[in-house]
N, CA, C, O and the ligand as a Tripos MOL2 file, in Angstrom:
@<TRIPOS>MOLECULE
protein
  237   235    60     0     0
PROTEIN
NO_CHARGES

@<TRIPOS>ATOM
      1 N          44.6970  111.8070   82.9150 N.3       1 MET1
      2 CA         44.1770  113.1400   82.9070 C.3       1 MET1
      3 C          44.0230  113.7430   84.2680 C.2       1 MET1
      4 O          43.2730  113.1850   85.0700 O.2       1 MET1
      5 N          44.6560  114.8180   84.5950 N.am      2 PRO2
      6 CA         44.4550  115.4220   85.9010 C.3       2 PRO2
      7 C          43.0540  115.9150   86.0870 C.2       2 PRO2
      8 O          42.4380  116.3910   85.1330 O.2       2 PRO2
      9 N          42.5250  115.8160   87.2920 N.am      3 VAL3
     10 CA         41.1680  116.2560   87.6320 C.3       3 VAL3
     11 C          41.2720  117.4360   88.5900 C.2       3 VAL3
     12 O          42.0010  117.3890   89.5810 O.2       3 VAL3
     13 N          40.5100  118.5260   88.2680 N.am      4 PRO4
     14 CA         40.4850  119.6480   89.2280 C.3       4 PRO4
     15 C          39.8360  119.2720   90.4850 C.2       4 PRO4
     16 O          38.7630  118.6680   90.4730 O.2       4 PRO4
     17 N          40.4640  119.6140   91.6260 N.am      5 VAL5
     18 CA         39.9560  119.3760   92.9780 C.3       5 VAL5
     19 C          39.5990  120.6700   93.7160 C.2       5 VAL5
     20 O          40.4290  121.5780   93.7610 O.2       5 VAL5
     21 N          38.4580  120.7860   94.2680 N.am      6 PRO6
     22 CA         38.0840  122.0210   94.9430 C.3       6 PRO6
     23 C          38.9810  122.2710   96.1450 C.2       6 PRO6
     24 O          39.2520  121.3340   96.8960 O.2       6 PRO6
     25 N          39.4640  123.5180   96.3640 N.am      7 PRO7
     26 CA         40.3540  123.8260   97.4850 C.3       7 PRO7
     27 C          39.5960  123.7410   98.7960 C.2       7 PRO7
     28 O          40.2420  123.6190   99.8370 O.2       7 PRO7
     29 N          38.3180  123.7960   98.8200 N.am      8 GLU8
     30 CA         37.5350  123.5680  100.0760 C.3       8 GLU8
     31 C          36.1660  123.0220   99.7990 C.2       8 GLU8
     32 O          35.5950  123.2640   98.7360 O.2       8 GLU8
     33 N          35.6400  122.2950  100.7360 N.am      9 ILE9
     34 CA         34.2730  121.7140  100.6090 C.3       9 ILE9
     35 C          33.4480  122.1040  101.7820 C.2       9 ILE9
     36 O          33.9840  122.6320  102.7570 O.2       9 ILE9
     37 N          32.1760  121.8710  101.7360 N.am     10 VAL10
     38 CA         31.2890  122.1650  102.8670 C.3      10 VAL10
     39 C          31.2540  120.8950  103.7990 C.2      10 VAL10
     40 O          31.0780  119.7880  103.2900 O.2      10 VAL10
     41 N          31.4070  121.0290  105.0550 N.am     11 CYS11
     42 CA         31.3840  120.0010  106.0470 C.3      11 CYS11
     43 C          30.0160  119.3900  106.1420 C.2      11 CYS11
     44 O          29.0260  120.0950  106.3330 O.2      11 CYS11
     45 N          29.9490  118.0790  106.0100 N.am     12 VAL12
     46 CA         28.6600  117.3730  106.0820 C.3      12 VAL12
     47 C          28.0820  117.4730  107.4710 C.2      12 VAL12
     48 O          26.8650  117.5480  107.6430 O.2      12 VAL12
     49 N          28.9770  117.4750  108.4940 N.am     13 ASP13
     50 CA         28.5180  117.4940  109.8380 C.3      13 ASP13
     51 C          28.0090  118.8060  110.3790 C.2      13 ASP13
     52 O          26.9600  118.8560  111.0220 O.2      13 ASP13
     53 N          28.7570  119.8860  110.1190 N.am     14 CYS14
     54 CA         28.4550  121.1720  110.8180 C.3      14 CYS14
     55 C          28.2180  122.2700  109.7840 C.2      14 CYS14
     56 O          27.8730  123.3770  110.1960 O.2      14 CYS14
     57 N          28.3720  122.0610  108.4940 N.am     15 GLY15
     58 CA         28.1630  123.1060  107.5020 C.3      15 GLY15
     59 C          29.3190  124.0100  107.3890 C.2      15 GLY15
     60 O          29.2490  124.9370  106.5820 O.2      15 GLY15
     61 N          30.3920  123.8430  108.1190 N.am     16 GLY16
     62 CA         31.5460  124.6810  108.0460 C.3      16 GLY16
     63 C          32.3760  124.4060  106.8310 C.2      16 GLY16
     64 O          32.0310  123.5750  105.9910 O.2      16 GLY16
     65 N          33.4820  125.1170  106.7450 N.am     17 ARG17
     66 CA         34.3470  124.9280  105.5310 C.3      17 ARG17
     67 C          35.5040  124.0280  105.8510 C.2      17 ARG17
     68 O          36.1940  124.1870  106.8580 O.2      17 ARG17
     69 N          35.7030  123.0650  104.9560 N.am     18 CYS18
     70 CA         36.7830  122.1220  105.0940 C.3      18 CYS18
     71 C          37.8490  122.4680  104.0570 C.2      18 CYS18
     72 O          37.5670  122.5690  102.8630 O.2      18 CYS18
     73 N          39.0550  122.6440  104.5320 N.am     19 HIS19
     74 CA         40.1420  123.0490  103.6510 C.3      19 HIS19
     75 C          40.9700  121.8530  103.2280 C.2      19 HIS19
     76 O          41.1960  120.9280  104.0090 O.2      19 HIS19
     77 N          41.4110  121.8820  102.0090 N.am     20 LEU20
     78 CA         42.2050  120.7910  101.4050 C.3      20 LEU20
     79 C          43.5800  120.6780  102.1380 C.2      20 LEU20
     80 O          44.3300  121.6510  102.2160 O.2      20 LEU20
     81 N          43.8790  119.4850  102.6600 N.am     21 LEU21
     82 CA         45.1060  119.2770  103.3080 C.3      21 LEU21
     83 C          46.1890  118.6980  102.3520 C.2      21 LEU21
     84 O          47.3950  118.9010  102.4910 O.2      21 LEU21
     85 N          45.6220  117.9530  101.3660 N.am     22 SER22
     86 CA         46.5660  117.2750  100.4390 C.3      22 SER22
     87 C          47.1960  118.2560   99.4980 C.2      22 SER22
     88 O          46.5520  119.2110   99.0650 O.2      22 SER22
     89 N          48.4530  118.0340   99.1720 N.am     23 HIS23
     90 CA         49.0760  118.8340   98.0520 C.3      23 HIS23
     91 C          48.9640  118.0920   96.8210 C.2      23 HIS23
     92 O          49.1790  116.8800   96.8020 O.2      23 HIS23
     93 N          48.6170  118.7940   95.7180 N.am     24 ALA24
     94 CA         48.4500  118.1710   94.4780 C.3      24 ALA24
     95 C          49.7960  117.6340   93.9460 C.2      24 ALA24
     96 O          50.8130  118.3240   94.0120 O.2      24 ALA24
     97 N          49.7880  116.4590   93.4450 N.am     25 PRO25
     98 CA         51.0050  115.9730   92.7350 C.3      25 PRO25
     99 C          51.4100  116.9020   91.5870 C.2      25 PRO25
    100 O          50.6120  117.7110   91.1140 O.2      25 PRO25
    101 N          52.6480  116.7700   91.1550 N.am     26 GLU26
    102 CA         53.1510  117.6620   90.0880 C.3      26 GLU26
    103 C          52.1840  117.6520   88.8380 C.2      26 GLU26
    104 O          51.9630  118.6730   88.1880 O.2      26 GLU26
    105 N          51.6310  116.4370   88.5550 N.am     27 ASP27
    106 CA         50.8050  116.3190   87.3690 C.3      27 ASP27
    107 C          49.3280  116.4720   87.7550 C.2      27 ASP27
    108 O          48.4720  116.2150   86.9090 O.2      27 ASP27
    109 N          48.9920  116.8660   88.9580 N.am     28 GLY28
    110 CA         47.6300  117.0410   89.3810 C.3      28 GLY28
    111 C          47.0360  115.7240   89.8910 C.2      28 GLY28
    112 O          47.5980  114.6440   89.7100 O.2      28 GLY28
    113 N          45.8730  115.8670   90.5350 N.am     29 PHE29
    114 CA         45.2060  114.6630   91.0080 C.3      29 PHE29
    115 C          44.5910  113.8720   89.8700 C.2      29 PHE29
    116 O          44.1660  114.4150   88.8500 O.2      29 PHE29
    117 N          44.5610  112.5490   90.0930 N.am     30 GLU30
    118 CA         43.9390  111.6280   89.0860 C.3      30 GLU30
    119 C          42.7700  110.9600   89.7110 C.2      30 GLU30
    120 O          42.7000  110.8420   90.9340 O.2      30 GLU30
    121 N          41.8240  110.5070   88.8870 N.am     31 PRO31
    122 CA         40.6580  109.7240   89.4360 C.3      31 PRO31
    123 C          41.2080  108.5390   90.2900 C.2      31 PRO31
    124 O          42.0940  107.7920   89.8750 O.2      31 PRO31
    125 N          40.6260  108.4230   91.4940 N.am     32 GLY32
    126 CA         41.0160  107.3450   92.3470 C.3      32 GLY32
    127 C          41.9920  107.7520   93.4110 C.2      32 GLY32
    128 O          42.1750  107.0220   94.3850 O.2      32 GLY32
    129 N          42.6310  108.8990   93.2610 N.am     33 ASP33
    130 CA         43.4830  109.4760   94.2880 C.3      33 ASP33
    131 C          42.6470  109.8640   95.5170 C.2      33 ASP33
    132 O          41.4560  110.1420   95.3770 O.2      33 ASP33
    133 N          43.2150  109.8860   96.6540 N.am     34 VAL34
    134 CA         42.5010  110.2610   97.9070 C.3      34 VAL34
    135 C          42.9730  111.6240   98.3120 C.2      34 VAL34
    136 O          44.1780  111.8680   98.3820 O.2      34 VAL34
    137 N          42.0270  112.5440   98.5870 N.am     35 THR35
    138 CA         42.3410  113.8630   99.0730 C.3      35 THR35
    139 C          41.8090  113.9620  100.4770 C.2      35 THR35
    140 O          40.7700  113.3820  100.7930 O.2      35 THR35
    141 N          42.5020  114.6840  101.3190 N.am     36 ALA36
    142 CA         42.0310  114.8530  102.6880 C.3      36 ALA36
    143 C          41.7250  116.3380  102.9410 C.2      36 ALA36
    144 O          42.4560  117.2440  102.5410 O.2      36 ALA36
    145 N          40.5760  116.5210  103.6450 N.am     37 TYR37
    146 CA         40.1160  117.8560  104.0290 C.3      37 TYR37
    147 C          40.0230  117.9000  105.5060 C.2      37 TYR37
    148 O          39.7550  116.8760  106.1330 O.2      37 TYR37
    149 N          40.2410  119.0950  106.1230 N.am     38 ARG38
    150 CA         40.0800  119.3150  107.5570 C.3      38 ARG38
    151 C          39.0540  120.4170  107.7350 C.2      38 ARG38
    152 O          39.1930  121.4830  107.1340 O.2      38 ARG38
    153 N          38.0100  120.1880  108.5560 N.am     39 CYS39
    154 CA         37.0110  121.1460  108.8110 C.3      39 CYS39
    155 C          37.5470  122.2130  109.7610 C.2      39 CYS39
    156 O          38.1150  121.8870  110.8030 O.2      39 CYS39
    157 N          37.3660  123.5090  109.4010 N.am     40 SER40
    158 CA         37.8490  124.5850  110.3050 C.3      40 SER40
    159 C          36.9260  124.8300  111.4560 C.2      40 SER40
    160 O          37.2940  125.5380  112.3930 O.2      40 SER40
    161 N          35.7020  124.2550  111.4240 N.am     41 GLU41
    162 CA         34.7430  124.4350  112.5320 C.3      41 GLU41
    163 C          34.8040  123.3160  113.5240 C.2      41 GLU41
    164 O          35.0110  123.5690  114.7100 O.2      41 GLU41
    165 N          34.6290  122.0600  113.0870 N.am     42 CYS42
    166 CA         34.6000  120.9280  114.0270 C.3      42 CYS42
    167 C          35.8610  120.0890  113.9770 C.2      42 CYS42
    168 O          36.0000  119.1150  114.7170 O.2      42 CYS42
    169 N          36.7890  120.4740  113.0920 N.am     43 LEU43
    170 CA         38.1070  119.8280  113.0020 C.3      43 LEU43
    171 C          37.9870  118.3830  112.5340 C.2      43 LEU43
    172 O          38.9690  117.6450  112.6070 O.2      43 LEU43
    173 N          36.8650  117.9650  112.0730 N.am     44 ASP44
    174 CA         36.7670  116.6300  111.4720 C.3      44 ASP44
    175 C          37.6120  116.5560  110.2780 C.2      44 ASP44
    176 O          37.8300  117.5640  109.6070 O.2      44 ASP44
    177 N          38.1210  115.3530  109.9680 N.am     45 ARG45
    178 CA         38.8730  115.1320  108.7410 C.3      45 ARG45
    179 C          38.0220  114.2810  107.7760 C.2      45 ARG45
    180 O          37.3950  113.2950  108.1620 O.2      45 ARG45
    181 N          38.0350  114.7040  106.5340 N.am     46 TRP46
    182 CA         37.3190  113.9930  105.4980 C.3      46 TRP46
    183 C          38.2720  113.5820  104.4220 C.2      46 TRP46
    184 O          39.0710  114.3610  103.9030 O.2      46 TRP46
    185 N          38.1430  112.2830  104.1040 N.am     47 ASP47
    186 CA         38.9580  111.7210  102.9490 C.3      47 ASP47
    187 C          37.9920  111.4940  101.8290 C.2      47 ASP47
    188 O          36.9780  110.8100  101.9700 O.2      47 ASP47
    189 N          38.3300  112.0830  100.7170 N.am     48 LEU48
    190 CA         37.5180  111.9580   99.5120 C.3      48 LEU48
    191 C          38.3260  111.3410   98.3830 C.2      48 LEU48
    192 O          39.4690  111.7260   98.1380 O.2      48 LEU48
    193 N          37.7110  110.3630   97.6870 N.am     49 VAL49
    194 CA         38.3330  109.8560   96.4870 C.3      49 VAL49
    195 C          37.9850  110.7390   95.3280 C.2      49 VAL49
    196 O          36.8300  111.1170   95.1350 O.2      49 VAL49
    197 N          39.0020  111.0670   94.5530 N.am     50 VAL50
    198 CA         38.7640  111.9570   93.3800 C.3      50 VAL50
    199 C          37.9440  111.1990   92.3300 C.2      50 VAL50
    200 O          38.3270  110.1230   91.8710 O.2      50 VAL50
    201 N          36.7810  111.8080   91.9600 N.am     51 ALA51
    202 CA         35.8910  111.1040   91.0230 C.3      51 ALA51
    203 C          36.4090  111.3080   89.5870 C.2      51 ALA51
    204 O          37.1090  112.2630   89.2500 O.2      51 ALA51
    205 N          36.0070  110.3380   88.7910 N.am     52 ASP52
    206 CA         36.3490  110.3910   87.3440 C.3      52 ASP52
    207 C          35.3170  111.2390   86.6470 C.2      52 ASP52
    208 O          34.1390  110.8830   86.6240 O.2      52 ASP52
    209 N          35.7310  112.3510   86.0790 N.am     53 PRO53
    210 CA         34.7370  113.2520   85.4060 C.3      53 PRO53
    211 C          33.9910  112.5430   84.2760 C.2      53 PRO53
    212 O          32.8480  112.8810   83.9680 O.2      53 PRO53
    213 N          34.6440  111.5640   83.6670 N.am     54 ALA54
    214 CA         34.0020  110.8270   82.5470 C.3      54 ALA54
    215 C          32.7930  110.0500   83.0600 C.2      54 ALA54
    216 O          31.8110  109.8850   82.3370 O.2      54 ALA54
    217 N          32.8580  109.5700   84.3100 N.am     55 GLU55
    218 CA         31.7710  108.8960   84.8640 C.3      55 GLU55
    219 C          30.5750  109.7970   85.2240 C.2      55 GLU55
    220 O          29.4140  109.3920   85.1730 O.2      55 GLU55
    221 N          30.9100  110.9830   85.5730 N.am     56 ASP56
    222 CA         29.8590  111.9900   85.8570 C.3      56 ASP56
    223 C          29.0260  112.3290   84.6280 C.2      56 ASP56
    224 O          27.8330  112.6230   84.6930 O.2      56 ASP56
    225 N          29.7630  112.2660   83.4610 N.am     57 ASP57
    226 CA         28.9700  112.5460   82.2180 C.3      57 ASP57
    227 C          27.9280  111.5450   81.9170 C.2      57 ASP57
    228 O          26.9560  111.8350   81.2190 O.2      57 ASP57
    229 N          28.1140  110.3230   82.4490 N.am     58 LEU58
    230 CA         27.1230  109.2560   82.1630 C.3      58 LEU58
    231 C          25.8820  109.3600   83.0170 C.2      58 LEU58
    232 O          24.8370  108.7840   82.7120 O.2      58 LEU58
    233 N          26.0240  110.1180   84.1090 N.am     59 ALA59
    234 CA         24.8640  110.1650   85.0850 C.3      59 ALA59
    235 C          23.7600  111.0300   84.5430 C.2      59 ALA59
    236 O          22.7280  111.1930   85.1930 O.2      59 ALA59
    237 ZN         32.6200  120.4410  110.4830 Zn       60 ZN60
@<TRIPOS>BOND
     1     1     2 1
     2     2     3 1
     3     3     4 2
     4     3     5 am
     5     5     6 1
     6     6     7 1
     7     7     8 2
     8     7     9 am
     9     9    10 1
    10    10    11 1
    11    11    12 2
    12    11    13 am
    13    13    14 1
    14    14    15 1
    15    15    16 2
    16    15    17 am
    17    17    18 1
    18    18    19 1
    19    19    20 2
    20    19    21 am
    21    21    22 1
    22    22    23 1
    23    23    24 2
    24    23    25 am
    25    25    26 1
    26    26    27 1
    27    27    28 2
    28    27    29 am
    29    29    30 1
    30    30    31 1
    31    31    32 2
    32    31    33 am
    33    33    34 1
    34    34    35 1
    35    35    36 2
    36    35    37 am
    37    37    38 1
    38    38    39 1
    39    39    40 2
    40    39    41 am
    41    41    42 1
    42    42    43 1
    43    43    44 2
    44    43    45 am
    45    45    46 1
    46    46    47 1
    47    47    48 2
    48    47    49 am
    49    49    50 1
    50    50    51 1
    51    51    52 2
    52    51    53 am
    53    53    54 1
    54    54    55 1
    55    55    56 2
    56    55    57 am
    57    57    58 1
    58    58    59 1
    59    59    60 2
    60    59    61 am
    61    61    62 1
    62    62    63 1
    63    63    64 2
    64    63    65 am
    65    65    66 1
    66    66    67 1
    67    67    68 2
    68    67    69 am
    69    69    70 1
    70    70    71 1
    71    71    72 2
    72    71    73 am
    73    73    74 1
    74    74    75 1
    75    75    76 2
    76    75    77 am
    77    77    78 1
    78    78    79 1
    79    79    80 2
    80    79    81 am
    81    81    82 1
    82    82    83 1
    83    83    84 2
    84    83    85 am
    85    85    86 1
    86    86    87 1
    87    87    88 2
    88    87    89 am
    89    89    90 1
    90    90    91 1
    91    91    92 2
    92    91    93 am
    93    93    94 1
    94    94    95 1
    95    95    96 2
    96    95    97 am
    97    97    98 1
    98    98    99 1
    99    99   100 2
   100    99   101 am
   101   101   102 1
   102   102   103 1
   103   103   104 2
   104   103   105 am
   105   105   106 1
   106   106   107 1
   107   107   108 2
   108   107   109 am
   109   109   110 1
   110   110   111 1
   111   111   112 2
   112   111   113 am
   113   113   114 1
   114   114   115 1
   115   115   116 2
   116   115   117 am
   117   117   118 1
   118   118   119 1
   119   119   120 2
   120   119   121 am
   121   121   122 1
   122   122   123 1
   123   123   124 2
   124   123   125 am
   125   125   126 1
   126   126   127 1
   127   127   128 2
   128   127   129 am
   129   129   130 1
   130   130   131 1
   131   131   132 2
   132   131   133 am
   133   133   134 1
   134   134   135 1
   135   135   136 2
   136   135   137 am
   137   137   138 1
   138   138   139 1
   139   139   140 2
   140   139   141 am
   141   141   142 1
   142   142   143 1
   143   143   144 2
   144   143   145 am
   145   145   146 1
   146   146   147 1
   147   147   148 2
   148   147   149 am
   149   149   150 1
   150   150   151 1
   151   151   152 2
   152   151   153 am
   153   153   154 1
   154   154   155 1
   155   155   156 2
   156   155   157 am
   157   157   158 1
   158   158   159 1
   159   159   160 2
   160   159   161 am
   161   161   162 1
   162   162   163 1
   163   163   164 2
   164   163   165 am
   165   165   166 1
   166   166   167 1
   167   167   168 2
   168   167   169 am
   169   169   170 1
   170   170   171 1
   171   171   172 2
   172   171   173 am
   173   173   174 1
   174   174   175 1
   175   175   176 2
   176   175   177 am
   177   177   178 1
   178   178   179 1
   179   179   180 2
   180   179   181 am
   181   181   182 1
   182   182   183 1
   183   183   184 2
   184   183   185 am
   185   185   186 1
   186   186   187 1
   187   187   188 2
   188   187   189 am
   189   189   190 1
   190   190   191 1
   191   191   192 2
   192   191   193 am
   193   193   194 1
   194   194   195 1
   195   195   196 2
   196   195   197 am
   197   197   198 1
   198   198   199 1
   199   199   200 2
   200   199   201 am
   201   201   202 1
   202   202   203 1
   203   203   204 2
   204   203   205 am
   205   205   206 1
   206   206   207 1
   207   207   208 2
   208   207   209 am
   209   209   210 1
   210   210   211 1
   211   211   212 2
   212   211   213 am
   213   213   214 1
   214   214   215 1
   215   215   216 2
   216   215   217 am
   217   217   218 1
   218   218   219 1
   219   219   220 2
   220   219   221 am
   221   221   222 1
   222   222   223 1
   223   223   224 2
   224   223   225 am
   225   225   226 1
   226   226   227 1
   227   227   228 2
   228   227   229 am
   229   229   230 1
   230   230   231 1
   231   231   232 2
   232   231   233 am
   233   233   234 1
   234   234   235 1
   235   235   236 2
@<TRIPOS>SUBSTRUCTURE
     1 MET1         2 RESIDUE 1 A MET
     2 PRO2         6 RESIDUE 1 A PRO
     3 VAL3        10 RESIDUE 1 A VAL
     4 PRO4        14 RESIDUE 1 A PRO
     5 VAL5        18 RESIDUE 1 A VAL
     6 PRO6        22 RESIDUE 1 A PRO
     7 PRO7        26 RESIDUE 1 A PRO
     8 GLU8        30 RESIDUE 1 A GLU
     9 ILE9        34 RESIDUE 1 A ILE
    10 VAL10       38 RESIDUE 1 A VAL
    11 CYS11       42 RESIDUE 1 A CYS
    12 VAL12       46 RESIDUE 1 A VAL
    13 ASP13       50 RESIDUE 1 A ASP
    14 CYS14       54 RESIDUE 1 A CYS
    15 GLY15       58 RESIDUE 1 A GLY
    16 GLY16       62 RESIDUE 1 A GLY
    17 ARG17       66 RESIDUE 1 A ARG
    18 CYS18       70 RESIDUE 1 A CYS
    19 HIS19       74 RESIDUE 1 A HIS
    20 LEU20       78 RESIDUE 1 A LEU
    21 LEU21       82 RESIDUE 1 A LEU
    22 SER22       86 RESIDUE 1 A SER
    23 HIS23       90 RESIDUE 1 A HIS
    24 ALA24       94 RESIDUE 1 A ALA
    25 PRO25       98 RESIDUE 1 A PRO
    26 GLU26      102 RESIDUE 1 A GLU
    27 ASP27      106 RESIDUE 1 A ASP
    28 GLY28      110 RESIDUE 1 A GLY
    29 PHE29      114 RESIDUE 1 A PHE
    30 GLU30      118 RESIDUE 1 A GLU
    31 PRO31      122 RESIDUE 1 A PRO
    32 GLY32      126 RESIDUE 1 A GLY
    33 ASP33      130 RESIDUE 1 A ASP
    34 VAL34      134 RESIDUE 1 A VAL
    35 THR35      138 RESIDUE 1 A THR
    36 ALA36      142 RESIDUE 1 A ALA
    37 TYR37      146 RESIDUE 1 A TYR
    38 ARG38      150 RESIDUE 1 A ARG
    39 CYS39      154 RESIDUE 1 A CYS
    40 SER40      158 RESIDUE 1 A SER
    41 GLU41      162 RESIDUE 1 A GLU
    42 CYS42      166 RESIDUE 1 A CYS
    43 LEU43      170 RESIDUE 1 A LEU
    44 ASP44      174 RESIDUE 1 A ASP
    45 ARG45      178 RESIDUE 1 A ARG
    46 TRP46      182 RESIDUE 1 A TRP
    47 ASP47      186 RESIDUE 1 A ASP
    48 LEU48      190 RESIDUE 1 A LEU
    49 VAL49      194 RESIDUE 1 A VAL
    50 VAL50      198 RESIDUE 1 A VAL
    51 ALA51      202 RESIDUE 1 A ALA
    52 ASP52      206 RESIDUE 1 A ASP
    53 PRO53      210 RESIDUE 1 A PRO
    54 ALA54      214 RESIDUE 1 A ALA
    55 GLU55      218 RESIDUE 1 A GLU
    56 ASP56      222 RESIDUE 1 A ASP
    57 ASP57      226 RESIDUE 1 A ASP
    58 LEU58      230 RESIDUE 1 A LEU
    59 ALA59      234 RESIDUE 1 A ALA
    60 ZN60       237 GROUP 0 **** ****
Protein backbone atom coordinates (compact mmCIF):
# COMPACT_ATOMS: atom_id res chain seq x y z
CA MET A 1 0.00 0.00 0.00
CA PRO A 2 1.51 3.36 -0.99
CA VAL A 3 1.84 5.83 1.87
CA PRO A 4 1.39 9.59 1.37
CA VAL A 5 4.60 11.49 2.15
CA PRO A 6 4.59 15.22 2.99
CA PRO A 7 6.34 17.39 0.36
CA GLU A 8 8.04 19.32 3.15
CA ILE A 9 8.68 19.04 6.88
CA VAL A 10 9.79 21.43 9.62
CA CYS A 11 13.52 21.35 10.38
CA VAL A 12 14.22 20.05 13.86
CA ASP A 13 17.34 22.19 14.12
CA CYS A 14 16.31 25.63 12.92
CA GLY A 15 12.54 25.48 12.36
CA GLY A 16 13.01 26.12 8.64
CA ARG A 17 11.32 24.22 5.88
CA CYS A 18 12.86 21.02 4.54
CA HIS A 19 11.90 20.07 1.03
CA LEU A 20 11.57 16.50 -0.16
CA LEU A 21 14.54 15.45 -2.30
CA SER A 22 13.39 11.95 -3.07
CA HIS A 23 11.19 11.22 -6.03
CA ALA A 24 8.28 8.95 -5.33
CA PRO A 25 8.47 5.57 -7.02
CA GLU A 26 5.86 4.91 -9.68
CA ASP A 27 3.73 3.05 -7.15
CA GLY A 28 4.36 5.57 -4.36
CA PHE A 29 6.37 5.23 -1.19
CA GLU A 30 5.94 2.14 0.94
CA PRO A 31 6.45 1.74 4.70
CA GLY A 32 10.15 1.26 5.38
CA ASP A 33 11.29 3.32 2.37
CA VAL A 34 13.74 6.11 3.15
CA THR A 35 12.95 9.66 2.06
CA ALA A 36 15.49 12.48 2.10
CA TYR A 37 14.76 16.11 2.91
CA ARG A 38 17.01 19.17 2.59
CA CYS A 39 16.49 22.18 4.83
CA SER A 40 16.28 25.44 2.91
CA GLU A 41 17.56 27.39 5.93
CA CYS A 42 20.50 25.45 7.37
CA LEU A 43 20.92 23.01 4.46
CA ASP A 44 20.93 20.03 6.75
CA ARG A 45 19.79 16.78 5.23
CA TRP A 46 17.23 14.62 6.97
CA ASP A 47 16.58 11.00 6.13
CA LEU A 48 13.21 9.74 7.27
CA VAL A 49 11.86 6.23 7.14
CA VAL A 50 8.29 6.12 5.87
CA ALA A 51 6.07 5.01 8.75
CA ASP A 52 3.43 2.36 8.44
CA PRO A 53 0.03 4.08 8.89
CA ALA A 54 -1.38 0.86 10.31
CA GLU A 55 1.05 1.11 13.20
CA ASP A 56 -0.02 4.68 13.90
CA ASP A 57 -3.57 3.44 14.37
CA LEU A 58 -2.44 1.30 17.27
CA ALA A 59 -0.89 4.20 19.16
ZN1 LIG B 1 17.31 23.72 9.22
